[in-house]
C-alpha positions, 0 to 999 in steps of 0.5 A: 500500500505504501508503494501505491501511495507513493505512485499517487503522490508522484502522479499528482505532482505531474502536469497534464503533458507529463501525464499524457506521456506516461500514459503512452508507456506500458508501465504508465498504463498500470501506474495511472490505472492504479492511481485512478482506482485509489483516487476514486472516492468510494461511497457506501450507498446511492442517494435515494432521490426522486423522479417524475417520468409521466407527461407534463408537470408532476402532479401534487398527489399520486394515486398509490392504489394497486389495480388488478390487470389482465392481458387482453387481445382482440381479433383486430389485433390478430388480423393486423398481425397476420396482414403484416406478416403476409406482406413481409419482404425477405432478402435471400441469405448469402450461401452458407452464411447460417447465422453469421450475418444475423438471423438467416432469412430461410429459417425466418420464413419458417418462423413467420409461417409458424407464427402466422398459421400455428401460433395461438396468441389467444391461448398464450394470453391465457398462459400469461394470465395464469399468474395475477397481474397488477399495475400501480402508479409510481413517479408518474408511470403505470408500473406492471408486475406479477405477484405469485404467492406460494400455497400455505403450509404449516411450518413454512417460511415465506421470503419475498423475492423480486426477479428483474428481467433485461433486454430483449426479455420480459417478465415472461422469462420467469414463468418456468422458474416461478413454480420452482421458487414458490414450491416449498423446499425444506420449509422454505418458499418465496413470494415472487414479484416480477415487474416489467421495467418501465418502457418494456411490455406492460409498464408505461414508458418514461415520457422524459429523457434520462430514465436509467437503471438507478431510476428503475431501481428506485421505482422498484424499491418504491414498489416493494415498499408499497407492497409492504415488504421491508426486507427481501431478496433480489435476482437479476441478469442483463439489465436486471443485474444492474437494476437489482445491484443499484437497489442493493446500493440504495437501500442495503438495509432492505436487501437480505441478499442479491443473486445475479447471473451476469456481472460486468464492469468490475473495478479491478484496474491494475489488479485486473491487468496483472491477472490477465498477464499472469492468469494463463500461466499461474492462475492460482497466484491471481485467484483464478481457477482452471475453469476461469482460465478456460472461460477467459482465455485467449482474452482478446479473442473471447472478450474483445473480438467477440464483444465487437462481433456481438454488440453492434445492436448496443452501439445503435441503441446507445446512440440512435435507438429511435432510428433503428426502432422505427423499422422493427416497431412497424414490421412484426417479422423484422421485430422477431428477427431482431429479438430472436437473433439475440436468443440464439447467439446469447444462449451459445455463440456456436449457434451462429454455425447452425442454419436455424440458430439453435433456437429450438434446441433450447426454447419452444417457438411458442415461448419465443413468440410470446415474448416477441408478442409482448413487445409487438402488442404494446409497441414498446420495442423503441422505448426498451431500446432507449434504456441503452441510451439513457444508461450509456449516454455519459461516462460510466465511471462518473456515475455514482453507482460505479463508485459505490461498493455492494455490501449486502450478501451476494451470490453469483451463478456463472453460466458457461455461455454468458456473454462475458465471464467474471471470476470470483477474484474480480467480483470481490473487488466490488462485491464485499460479501460474496456468500456463493459463487457457482460454475453452472454446467450449462446455459447462457445469457437468458438463464431463467428461460434456458435453465430454470431448475439450475438457476432456481437450485443455485438461488435457493442454496444461496438463500439458505447460506444467508439465512443460516448465518442470520440465524 
C-alpha cells in the first residue's frame, strides 16, 4: 500500500503533458490505472432521490392504489398481425452464411409461417394470465408486475423475492422458474414479484429523457415498499443485474441478499491487468481457477473480438435507438428477427454455425413468440431500446453507482455461455460479501428461460447460506 501511495503522490505532482506521456508507456498504463482506482472516492450507498417520468408537470398527489390487470387481445389485433406478416419482404441469405450475418432469412420464413398459421396468441394470453397481474402508479408511470404467492403450509417460511428481467426479455422469462421458487423446499418458499421495467411490455414508458437503471431501481424499491415488504431478496441478469445491484446500493438495509447471473464492469484496474498477464500461466497466484482460465482465455479473442462481433445492436441503441426502432416497431417479422437473433447467439455463440440458430434446441417457438408478442402488442420495442441510451449516454465511471461498493450478501451463478465471464477474484473487488459463487454446467445469457431448475437450485442454496448465518 505504501508503494501505491507513493505512485499517487508522484502522479499528482505531474502536469497534464507529463501525464499524457506516461500514459503512452506500458508501465504508465498500470501506474495511472492504479492511481485512478485509489483516487476514486468510494461511497457506501446511492442517494435515494426522486423522479417524475409521466407527461407534463408532476402532479401534487399520486394515486398509490394497486389495480388488478389482465392481458387482453382482440381479433383486430390478430388480423393486423397476420396482414403484416403476409406482406413481409425477405432478402435471400448469402450461401452458407447460417447465422453469421444475423438471423438467416430461410429459417425466418419458417418462423413467420409458424407464427402466422400455428401460433395461438389467444391461448398464450391465457398462459400469461395464469399468474395475477397488477399495475400501480409510481413517479408518474403505470408500473406492471406479477405477484405469485406460494400455497400455505404449516411450518413454512415465506421470503419475498423480486426477479428483474433485461433486454430483449420480459417478465415472461420467469414463468418456468416461478413454480420452482414458490414450491416449498425444506420449509422454505418465496413470494415472487416480477415487474416489467418501465418502457418494456406492460409498464408505461418514461415520457422524459434520462430514465436509467438507478431510476428503475428506485421505482422498484418504491414498489416493494408499497407492497409492504421491508426486507427481501433480489435476482437479476442483463439489465436486471444492474437494476437489482443499484437497489442493493440504495437501500442495503432492505436487501437480505442479491443473486445475479451476469456481472460486468468490475473495478479491478491494475489488479485486473496483472491477472490477465499472469492468469494463463499461474492462475492460482491471481485467484483464478482452471475453469476461469478456460472461460477467459485467449482474452482478446473471447472478450474483445467477440464483444465487437456481438454488440453492434448496443452501439445503435446507445446512440440512435429511435432510428433503428422505427423499422422493427412497424414490421412484426423484422421485430422477431431482431429479438430472436439475440436468443440464439446469447444462449451459445456456436449457434451462429447452425442454419436455424439453435433456437429450438433450447426454447419452444411458442415461448419465443410470446415474448416477441409482448413487445409487438404494446409497441414498446423503441422505448426498451432507449434504456441503452439513457444508461450509456455519459461516462460510466462518473456515475455514482460505479463508485459505490455492494455490501449486502451476494451470490453469483456463472453460466458457461454468458456473454462475458467474471471470476470470483474480480467480483470481490466490488462485491464485499460474496456468500456463493457457482460454475453452472450449462446455459447462457437468458438463464431463467434456458435453465430454470439450475438457476432456481443455485438461488435457493444461496438463500439458505444467508439465512443460516442470520440465524
